[in-house]
Each structure stands twice: as C-alpha cells, then as structure tokens.
C-alpha positions as CSV (number, residue, x, y, z in Angstrom):
1,X,3.1,-10.2,7.0
2,X,5.6,-10.6,9.8
3,X,7.7,-13.8,9.8
4,X,8.4,-14.5,13.5
5,X,10.6,-17.6,13.3
6,X,12.2,-19.8,10.6
7,X,13.6,-23.1,11.8
8,X,15.1,-26.0,9.9
9,X,13.1,-29.0,11.2
10,X,14.6,-31.8,9.2
11,X,16.8,-32.7,6.2
12,X,16.3,-36.0,4.4
13,X,18.2,-37.3,1.4
14,X,15.9,-39.0,-1.0
15,X,16.1,-40.1,-4.7
16,X,14.9,-36.6,-5.6
17,X,17.6,-34.8,-3.6
18,X,17.8,-33.2,-0.2
19,X,14.4,-32.4,1.3
20,X,14.7,-29.5,3.7
21,X,11.6,-29.3,5.9
22,X,11.4,-25.8,7.4
23,X,8.9,-24.6,10.1
24,X,7.9,-21.0,9.6
25,X,5.9,-19.1,12.2
26,X,4.2,-15.9,11.0
27,X,1.5,-13.4,11.9
28,X,-0.7,-11.1,9.8
29,X,-2.7,-8.2,11.1
30,X,-6.0,-9.6,9.7
31,X,-5.5,-12.9,11.6
32,X,-6.4,-13.6,15.2
33,X,-3.6,-16.1,15.8
34,X,0.0,-16.8,14.8
35,X,0.5,-19.8,12.6
36,X,3.3,-22.3,12.0
37,X,3.5,-24.1,8.7
38,X,6.0,-26.6,7.4
39,X,7.5,-25.8,4.0
40,X,9.5,-28.0,1.7
41,X,12.7,-26.8,0.0
42,X,14.1,-29.4,-2.4
43,X,17.7,-29.2,-3.6
44,X,20.5,-31.4,-5.1
45,X,22.7,-30.5,-2.1
46,X,22.3,-30.0,1.6
47,X,22.0,-26.4,2.9
48,X,23.4,-25.9,6.3
49,X,23.5,-22.1,6.6
50,X,20.5,-20.7,8.5
51,X,20.8,-17.4,6.6
52,X,20.5,-19.2,3.2
53,X,17.4,-21.0,4.5
54,X,15.9,-17.7,5.7
55,X,16.6,-16.1,2.3
56,X,15.0,-19.0,0.4
57,X,11.9,-18.9,2.6
58,X,11.5,-15.1,2.2
59,X,12.3,-15.1,-1.5
60,X,10.7,-18.3,-2.8
61,X,8.0,-19.3,-0.3
62,X,6.5,-16.0,0.5
63,X,3.7,-16.5,-1.9
64,X,2.7,-19.8,-0.3
65,X,2.7,-18.1,3.1
66,X,0.4,-15.4,1.8
67,X,-2.0,-18.0,0.3
68,X,-2.0,-19.9,3.6
69,X,-2.8,-16.7,5.5
70,X,-5.7,-16.0,3.2
71,X,-7.1,-19.5,3.8
72,X,-6.7,-19.1,7.6
73,X,-8.5,-15.7,7.4
74,X,-11.4,-17.4,5.6
75,X,-11.5,-20.2,8.2
76,X,-11.4,-17.8,11.1
77,X,-14.1,-15.6,9.6
78,X,-16.3,-18.7,9.0
79,X,-15.8,-19.9,12.5
80,X,-16.8,-16.6,14.0
81,X,-20.0,-16.5,11.9
82,X,-20.9,-20.1,12.9
83,X,-20.6,-19.2,16.6
84,X,-23.1,-16.4,16.2
85,X,-25.7,-18.7,14.5
C-alpha cells in the first residue's frame, strides 16, 4: 500500500474530546483506482503538528486502510464481472 496524501480536514471539539477528521488518499497495486477515505482520530487534546497526524495514521489506522482496500478490491472485481454478464 502506498499512502499518497494525508490531510487534516477538520478538528471539532466535542464532549468526547477533539475529533480530528483526516483525509487519506492511497493506492494499492491490486486496485484500479486511488481512493480517499476520511478517518477519525479522537484525543483529549488538539493535534496541530502534521508529522504527528501522519505518524498516527500510519501507525494506528493502517489496518483500517487495508480493510478498506480489500473491500474496494471486492467491489471492483464484482463490477467487472457484472459488466461481462
């Protein structure tokens, strides 16, 4: 998996803490397209450093990106089969 872009989209302070909404664009060799997903990082404090956000996505959210890519692969595969029918 290659992460192409990590961008902090929004930070909201809620009763639970600071919700950091992060847009992550990635590509995988088995997929036809690049995908952008919005991930949630929830902390008691606001994170302003882009390098920290990047580390958290790579360390904590990588599994979610892999699961998303598997779902997208299944969707792309099913769409290609339905076109042939």
